[in-house]
C-alpha positions in Angstrom: 129.4 124.3 67.7 130.3 127.9 66.6 126.8 129.0 64.6 128.9 131.8 63.3 130.4 129.3 61.1 127.3 127.7 59.7 126.4 128.2 56.2 123.0 127.4 54.8 124.5 126.1 51.6 126.7 123.6 53.0 123.8 121.1 54.1 124.4 117.2 53.8 121.6 114.8 53.8 122.5 112.2 56.1 119.2 110.0 55.6 115.8 110.5 53.8 112.9 108.3 54.8 109.7 108.4 52.6 106.7 109.2 54.7 103.3 107.7 52.8 101.1 109.9 54.9 101.3 113.6 56.4 101.1 112.5 60.1 102.6 110.2 62.5 106.2 111.7 61.3 107.6 112.3 64.8 110.8 114.3 64.0 112.9 114.2 67.1 116.8 113.7 66.8 119.2 113.5 69.5 122.7 112.6 70.2 122.9 109.9 73.2 125.8 109.9 75.7 127.4 107.2 73.7 127.7 109.9 70.8 125.5 108.3 68.4 122.6 110.0 66.8 119.3 108.6 67.7 116.0 109.3 65.5 112.6 108.5 65.9 110.3 107.5 63.2 106.6 107.5 63.4 104.7 104.7 61.5 104.2 106.6 58.3 100.6 107.9 59.4 96.8 107.8 58.6 95.2 105.5 61.4 95.8 102.2 62.8 99.1 101.6 61.1 97.5 100.5 57.8 100.9 99.5 56.1 101.9 97.6 59.4 105.2 99.5 59.7 105.3 99.2 63.4 106.2 95.6 63.6 108.0 95.9 59.9 111.8 95.6 60.8 112.6 96.1 57.0 111.5 99.7 57.4 112.5 102.6 59.6 109.2 103.5 60.1 107.8 102.9 63.6 111.2 102.7 64.9 114.2 104.6 66.7 117.1 104.3 64.7 120.8 104.7 65.8 123.5 106.2 63.4 127.2 107.1 63.8 127.6 110.1 62.0 131.3 111.3 63.2 133.3 108.0 61.9 134.4 108.0 58.2 131.8 106.5 56.1 132.3 104.0 53.5 132.3 105.1 49.6 128.8 106.4 48.6 127.4 106.1 52.0 126.5 109.2 54.4 126.6 107.5 57.8 128.1 104.4 59.7 125.8 101.8 61.0 127.2 101.4 64.5 128.5 97.3 64.9 126.7 97.2 68.3 123.3 97.8 67.0 121.1 95.0 68.1 120.4 93.8 64.5 123.6 94.0 62.6 124.1 91.0 60.9 120.3 89.8 60.8 118.8 89.5 57.3 115.5 89.8 58.7 115.8 93.6 59.6 117.5 97.0 59.1 120.6 97.3 60.7 120.1 101.0 61.6 117.2 100.0 64.0 117.5 100.1 67.7 114.1 99.7 68.6 110.8 99.3 67.1 106.9 99.0 67.7 106.3 103.0 67.9 103.3 104.8 66.8 104.5 108.1 66.9 107.7 108.9 69.1 107.1 112.6 69.1 109.8 113.6 72.1 112.2 111.5 73.8 115.3 112.3 75.8 118.0 110.8 77.6 118.2 110.6 81.5 121.3 111.6 83.5 122.1 107.9 83.6 122.3 107.5 80.0 118.6 105.7 79.7 116.6 106.7 76.7 113.1 108.0 77.6 110.5 107.9 74.9 106.9 109.2 74.9 105.1 107.8 72.2 101.6 109.2 71.0 98.8 106.7 71.4 95.7 106.1 68.8 92.3 106.1 70.4 92.7 105.0 74.1 96.2 105.3 75.6 99.4 107.4 75.6 102.8 106.1 77.0 106.2 106.8 78.5 108.6 104.0 78.0 112.4 103.4 78.9 113.8 102.0 75.7 116.4 99.6 75.6 118.5 98.2 72.6 116.5 95.5 70.5 113.1 95.9 72.3 109.7 95.6 70.7 107.5 98.3 72.2 104.4 96.6 70.6 102.4 99.2 68.0 100.3 98.3 66.4 99.5 95.0 68.5 99.8 97.0 71.3 98.6 100.4 72.3 100.5 100.8 75.4 100.2 97.6 77.3 96.7 97.1 75.7 95.7 94.8 73.2 95.0 97.0 69.8 95.2 94.5 66.8 93.4 92.4 67.8 91.4 93.9 70.3 91.9 90.9 72.8 94.2 87.7 73.4 96.9 89.7 71.1 100.6 87.8 71.2 102.6 90.0 73.4 105.7 87.4 74.0 108.8 89.4 73.7 107.1 93.0 74.0 108.2 95.5 76.3 105.6 97.5 78.8 105.6 101.1 79.0 107.0 102.5 82.1 103.6 104.8 82.5 100.5 105.1 80.4 97.5 107.4 81.0 94.2 107.1 79.0 92.3 109.8 76.7 90.2 110.7 79.7 93.3 113.0 80.8 94.7 113.9 77.4 95.2 112.5 73.9 98.7 113.6 72.6 101.7 113.0 74.8 104.6 115.3 74.6 108.0 114.0 76.0 110.2 116.2 78.3 113.2 115.7 80.6 114.3 114.7 83.8 114.5 117.7 86.1 118.1 118.4 87.7 117.5 121.9 88.6 118.1 123.0 92.1 115.0 125.2 92.5 112.2 122.5 93.0 113.5 119.9 95.1 110.4 117.8 94.9 111.0 117.3 91.2 114.5 116.5 91.5 115.6 113.7 89.2 112.1 113.1 88.0 111.0 113.1 84.4 108.5 115.5 83.1 106.1 115.4 80.5 102.8 116.6 79.0 99.8 116.4 77.1 99.4 118.5 74.1 95.7 118.6 73.9 94.7 118.6 77.7 97.7 120.9 78.9 98.2 118.5 81.6 101.5 117.9 83.1 103.1 115.2 85.2 106.6 113.9 87.1 107.4 110.5 87.4 110.6 108.6 89.0 112.4 106.3 86.7 113.2 103.0 88.8 116.2 101.2 87.7 114.1 97.8 88.3 111.6 98.7 85.3 108.4 98.0 87.0 105.1 99.8 86.0 104.4 102.7 87.9 101.0 103.1 89.9 99.2 106.3 90.1 100.4 107.0 93.6 104.1 107.5 92.2 103.0 110.0 89.9 103.0 113.8 90.7 100.4 115.9 88.8 101.7 119.3 88.3 98.4 120.6 87.0 96.5 121.7 83.9 97.4 124.7 81.9 95.7 126.4 79.0 98.5 125.9 76.5 99.4 123.3 73.5 102.5 122.1 75.0 104.5 120.9 72.1 108.0 120.4 73.5 110.3 120.7 75.9 113.9 122.4 76.7 116.5 122.5 79.5 119.3 124.8 80.3 122.9 123.9 81.7 121.3 124.1 85.2 119.0 121.5 84.7 116.0 123.7 84.8 113.0 122.9 82.3 111.2 125.1 79.8 108.1 124.5 77.5 106.9 125.9 74.3 103.0 126.9 73.9 102.4 126.0 70.1 99.2 128.2 70.5 100.8 131.6 71.4 104.3 130.9 70.3 105.5 131.2 73.7 108.3 129.9 76.3 107.6 129.6 79.8 110.0 128.2 82.5 108.8 125.5 84.9 109.3 127.1 88.5 107.8 127.6 91.8 105.2 130.6 92.1 
């Protein structure tokens, strides 16, 4: 994209979704390797998902949606719904939805093999990282990570997808998703997914197994605890990763000392 040709008066609204409360608005947008635009919406806010958006397939709130913004839309529309979205043709669901059951998917990214990795911010006890595929239900607000939330026990989990990894609020309380490291400098982190916690300043690296099993604590590399409010990550063309400190407005490169 040639930013010199960008013009602030030439904006075009593709999609607008009303947010009933001021929090859990997510906000991530990313183009996938398929060229489609993925948008993460939180459940709309407050606490405990009071309007039950997470399991409501008639709203985009609490979902990852997938849009085609390159193909010419029909008259009066601003985007095309991909024909291979999982709920196209289903009366009980919006066709834009790719996956559902999220509380606040604040940051997500695509692994080098194309898998969508979502970090979903928890409520009272658990933060989670998930590999998200088409049509999956990731549980909120029936579950928080892989623990019953509403009801507190004996919840119905049939058809729900477990997270790849979760950590308790003893380690942090607001997950910030990152990227798979593909740089050359830190060989021990190569092809591991790096993420952090906004409130505690902790960072971790985890593998992304193809088989979909839950990770054990032994498979997780702790990258330490830092006096930072890590709000987002970035990466360059060489696969190096960077993080932003919300508190001081600084950007750091992840590198060896």
